[in-house]
N, C-alpha and C positions, 0 to 999 in steps of 0.2 A: 489571412490579408496583413497581421499584423508582420510576417515572414516576408512579403511584397512591401508592402509601406518602407522595411530599412532598406531592401534592396532597391528601391526605386529613388533613392536618397535623397537630393534636394527637389525632385522634380514633383510636378504636382499631379502625373499623369502615373498609374502603375499601369506597366507594358508587359504585354506575353512572357520576356527573358526575364520578369523580376519573379517569373512565379516557379516554385518548382518544376522539374522536369515531368513528374506523373499527372500532372493538371497539364504542360504544356501541348503533352502528349493526347489529352484528351478535350481537342478546340471545342467539341460541341456540347462541354459538361454545364457553360455557364449561357444560357442564352437570356439574355436579358431584354425585355420584352419594350416595344416605346412608350413610355410615359411611366414608367416604373420610376426612372430616379431613384435608386439605389446607391451610385456613389456617385458621388460629384465629379465632373469634367474637369475640376479643380478645385483648387480649397479658396473659400473665399476669406478676404481681409480679417474677418470677425471670428475663423476658425470653423469648426464643427463637432458635432458631438459624436464622438467616433464609437463609444458604446451603442449609440442612437443607429446609426449606421452599421455596423455591425449586426444586433438585433435586426434590421431590417432584412438583411440579406441571409441572417441565420432561419427567420422567420419564412420567408418564400422558399427557401432550400427546403426545409422541413414539409411545408405546405404540398411543393410538388412531389415530393419521397411520398405523403401520405397519399397524395390522390392516385400514386402510380401503384400502388400495393393494395388499391381499396379499402385505406385504412389498417391494416393490419399494422401494428405496431414490432411486431418482432422483425417480419421481412425489412419495415422500413430502418429497422435499426442495425440487418444485417446489409441493405445496401450504402448504409453511411458509414459500415463499418464503424460501429459505436455499440454496446450494451444497450439491453431495450429499457434498463433503468435509468442510461444518459439519457436516453431518446425521453421518457417520461418527465424528467426532471425536467427536459429542455421545454416542452411541453406545457409543463406549466408556470416555468418562469416566462415564458413568451405568452401565456394565456389563451394555448389553441387547445379547444376542446375536439375533442373527435366523438363519433356515435358510441363508443364505448363508454364515456364518460356520461353518459345520459344515467342518470338512476335507472336501476330498474324497477318495472313495475312491481307494486306489490302485493299480493296475494292476499284476500279477506279470507280472514280468520274466522273460524266456526269453532263454535265452543260444542265441546262434546260432554252430552249428559250421561252418566253411567247410568 
């Protein structure tokens, strides 16, 4: 995103040609749904919170990937070309909980008499 913003220059719109070639070759990679409002069409005069916008995009991408892998973090990390530990750190930072994050049920302890 930062690279695309730099290459867009003074333009408030990031265009396809501003993206790296590997992204341009995958036109269906980003399918923003109506109502997502992740990236503003133009930068308002009061500005935007860059970190917030990037976090929203990152969150949506992580959730889509986890959905695709059925919550398997190792597979999700591979699809995103990152280490599993990096994925887990991002999930924690963005406060995304997965089924595996739920505490395991505790087993009732029975005292053994001798």
